[in-house]
Phi, psi and omega in degrees: 000090184237127179227140176274155177299326180296316180296318180297323180294325183274329185215081182287110176287150180288163176300321179301317180293320180298315180292318181298322183277350179285131182247112174257157174301153181306137178071355181277123175235101182297149181267118182248148170242128172251120193277004180206138182270358186276057172224158179306137181302330181297329178297313181294318179301321179297315178298322183290347177294337180229353185227157170270115190244129171251133181242128176284123181285325177265177178241010180274159187297320181301318179296319180295315182296329176293329183271348186291318185306131178092348182288137174266333177218142181234129170264103187270101188259002179248172177258022176289156184303126178250104191216193182299328178300318179296313183294322178295318180294327183294316182106172188290345182281349181294128183244334187204143173226136173231133174275166176250041178221164172271311177292142185231029182293341180266006184250132173270085186296334183302317185291335176293317178296320181296326183263357179069032179258130182292140181232118179242166176212193185231071177283173173068313181294342179273351187303310184294308181296323180290320177297321179300313183289331177296314178293323176299317179294323177302310182293318182296320180286317182294324184257011168062045182302310183296313181298322179294318179296317179299321179299320177295314182297329181263012178057045180241026180290117181253143180246078178216154189302324187259017180277136174057043178289138179245196182254142180277143174268321179301127179081359184283158171266124182247127178250134180240121180264101185102100187254050175274210184300314181291316179301318179291326178290324174298316179301321179296317179298324186286349179303325182279358182258001178055045176293155185279318185212140179240123179231158180212162177220162182168206182283343180178176181290148179250133178301323183295341184298332181299325181299329184257001183065030183268141181252138178277130179223167174287162183300315181297320178296320178300317179298316183292323190268337192279139169272331176229135179237120176259129177258112181223021179272161177290156173274117178224179176298332180284325185260354179301127182055032177301321176266094181243189184301320180294321179296317181296327179294334180277347182276160178290147176293346177262005187278156179239129178259132176236122180241114176238019184261272177216143182299326183293349177287339181249129172288101191296315176301323178293323177295317179303314180296319180296324179284323181292318187264005176080017176298321170233163187283312185196170177218148173236120187236126169257349180227149180200180180230125355275178172234126000293152180280130178300148182298330183266014179295140180306330179303328184284353180262356188266123179291338183258027177229117176269120182238124173234151191276068175051061184260009188309319182251015187276069170229156182299318181293321179297316179300314181297315181297316182293318179295321180299314181290323176301313179295319180299317177306310185290312182297321182299314180295316181293338177271005178096005180261205181241169178297139173291316182227082182288147175274127179241113184288000000 
């Protein structure tokens, strides 16, 4: 059962079709663990047509670890730490684990290689929904949606020409930190906004950038030149707190920061200060540290900060697509094939 990501992108087969087309030896019913019950019951029922499935009712680590022993394949649906403790608890029969995320900062991929256990994830299918919410946050932050609503609620609506002025997108320079699948999809979305210049930074130039007319620049240049900065790179030791006080000082006072990657890429106290003192104009965040964000967190007091609770992939189609690929990863390996979407560090 081998499918390319390109084929899946063009013709996403349903979970029912994926299970139906999977061929196991006669009488073999692989033992699967699904680490979270918050998916449609029909998904689980479909898997149970050919597999023995255990579903963790809770989402805490203790509950997951209780369910791991004996599993041959695991559908890891939470962002809890996926490490050697999990693999050790599972036992020697474990052959494959697939996460239901694109980002893998919570996974110790090294131990999978050491133990010869296949590790899959769900890239590409998250590109569209995450790009959509990134552009939404850009507009909401630039045009002061939150601040405007608060003004209405507090009966402070003013009717004068210079009230609640925001930042223009047309003609703006947009910088993208990390020009992978999500970054390129954001660039595609921005074609309709008539931005003036598109620049990106990362480990090196991307061939795909030519399609979007995007120019590769250094990180400091991107900070200095950009009116809008999108953060879409992975969280690694290299990118942790990449956006710190020094980085914010290099940005324009009219600039807008949008983070849809991981909260740890941004030094949050430094961001709060930058927003409070006008070092940057505004921020739109779908990710933060910690998650869930405490009600009394300073971010929640800032009128120029749009905060949404990690909704990047929260659409019905995204959930179905991600679960389907997660299941395909696991079923394919257990049927003697290879991962549909292998994680490559």
